[in-house]
C-alpha positions, 0 to 999 in steps of 0.5 A, a space after each residue: 664469499 666465505 662460509 660465514 657469509 653464505 650461512 648469514 645469506 641463507 639465514 636472512 633469506 629464511 628470515 624474510 621468507 617467514 616475514 613474507 609468509 607471516 604478513 602475506 597471503 593465505 594459500 587458498 587466496 590471490 592477494 593483489 593490493 588491498 584485495 584478496 580473492 578466495 573464491 572456489 577453494 572449499 574453505 569450511 572455517 574462517 578461524 586461522 585464515 583470517 589471521 593470515 590476511 593483510 590487515 589493510 585488506 579492503 576487499 575480500 571475496 569468499 564466494 563459493 566455498 563451504 562456509 556454514 557458520 559465522 562466529 562472533 567477531 569472525 572478521 574482527 582482524 580485518 576491521 578495514 574491510 570495505 567489501 565482503 562477498 560471502 555468496 553461494 556458501 552453505 551458511 545457515 547460522 549467523 551470530 549476532 555479532 558476526 560482523 562486529 568491528 567492520 565500521 568501514 564496511 560498505 558492501 555485504 553480499 550474502 546471497 545464495 546462502 540457506 539462512 535460517 533466519 536473521 537475528 535482529 541487531 546484525 547489521 547494527 554496527 555497519 553504519 557505513 553499509 551502502 549496498 546489501 544483498 539478501 537475494 536467494 536466502 530463503 527468507 519467509 519473513 523480515 523483522 521489523 528492526 532488521 535494517 535498523 541503523 543502516 541510514 546510509 543504505 542506497 541498494 537493497 536486494 531482497 529477491 528470490 526469497 519466500 517473502 508474503 508480506 513486508 513488515 510495517 517500518 522495515 524500510 523506515 530508516 532508509 531515507 537514502 535508498 535509491 534501488 530496491 528489488 522485491 522481485 520473485 517473492 510471494 507478495 500479494 500486496 504492499 502498503 503505500 505508507 511503506 514507501 512514501 518516505 523513500 524520496 530517493 528511490 529511483 528503481 524498484 523491482 517488483 516482477 514475479 510475484 502473485 499480486 492481487 489487484 483488488 482494493 488493497 493495491 489502490 493507494 500503492 497503484 497511485 504511488 507507483 504513478 506518482 514515482 513514475 512521474 517524478 522519473 522513477 523506474 518500475 519494471 512491472 506489477 502483474 496482476 494475478 487476481 482477480 481473473 479478469 486482470 490476470 497478467 495486466 500491469 496494475 499501472 495500465 488498469 483504469 482507476 474506474 475499476 477501483 471506484 468501489 474501493 475505500 481509501 482505507 481498504 489497505 490496512 488489515 487483512 494480511 496473510 500467514 506465511 503459508 498463504 492463507 487468510 487469517 481467521 479460517 473461512 470466516 476471516 476469508 470472507 470478511 477480507 473479501 467483503 473489506 476489499 470490495 465494500 462500498 465507498 463509504 458506508 456512512 456516507 451511504 447511510 447519510 445519503 439515505 437519511 437525507 433522501 428520506 427527509 426530502 422525500 417526506 418534506 415533498 409528500 407533506 407538501 404535496 398533500 397540503 397542496 392537494 387538500 387546499 386544491 379540493 377545498 377551493 374546488 368544493 367552494 367554487 363548485 358551491 359558488 357556481 351552484 348558487 349562482 345558477 340557482 339565483 339566475 332562474 329565480 324570478 325577480 320580485 315586484 319591489 325590485 331586485 332583493 338581495 338574499 341574506 343567505 346569498 350575501 352571507 355565502 358570498 362572503 365565505 368565498 375567497 377573493 380568488 373565487 370572486 376573480 374567478 367570477 369575472 374571468 371565468 369563460 361562458 362554459 359552466 363547470 360544475 364540480 362535486 365534492 366527490 372529485 377530491 374524494 
């Protein structure tokens, strides 16, 4: 082979090497097929590295690096991504368009990052996302619209955070959700209405929260029982308050323990992020009164009114009966006295004469008194007016 052929071969090798480098894999990653593994490489920026990845990459692992910020369109050059692992970095700032152009993404893992917040709309372009991991990212509050647009989401991990409550509507659009973890947060209570629409939910993790098993959890307890009845799984909801229920699973607490609760007692009484009741001491007292009030104040008031009316009617009837009895006894006593006096009076020569006054008094007696004269026993009973006084 002549010098010209050797020079041509060398040039061809250099050209192939350059092309392979341009369309190959960054030095900090290991690429195999459509997977790129870039874990534990101390990567602090994605600005130049992303351009070196193959365009058809579908799985990208960037776990345990030094990433701190995700700029807008950070992954736009790899629009075919289906799985993105950013766990255990130092990411604290997420731009609202950090995941722009990732319409095919199905799995996103942001666990183990000290996030300062989650901007609303950050997941708006991830319509095919089915698995979202936000575990151990320091969240203490969530926006109602944070998960808006994730209609295909099936698994959501919110464990190991500092959540004290779940805003209404947070899970509103997640009809396909089958697995949800709220474990190891600071949740005191949740509302049944936040879960009723999750008809596909099969597994719910609740352990590790300071649950207060009072009236605010009664309806949620009923929903948990219904979920178990249809074949779902719940790890445990252990009570921290009241003291007599400490450590007990609310599902094992008899329903009679909550017979004093109202059906709407789970509505207000939220806590601030620091765990304090709203409104200071007065607000806390109102919350306690609300959680342990009677079954229905209006029903109790109506019962008192009805009972009072019934008692009044009964009392009036008793007074009328007593009055009638006294009048009857008085007339009967008068009749007996007159009869006795008539019996001791000697008969006249002209035969027995009817006393006009006696006849008039006899007409005043009711028919019942006359019947008494026929059926009365031989023993004389003398009643006086003083008996009825």
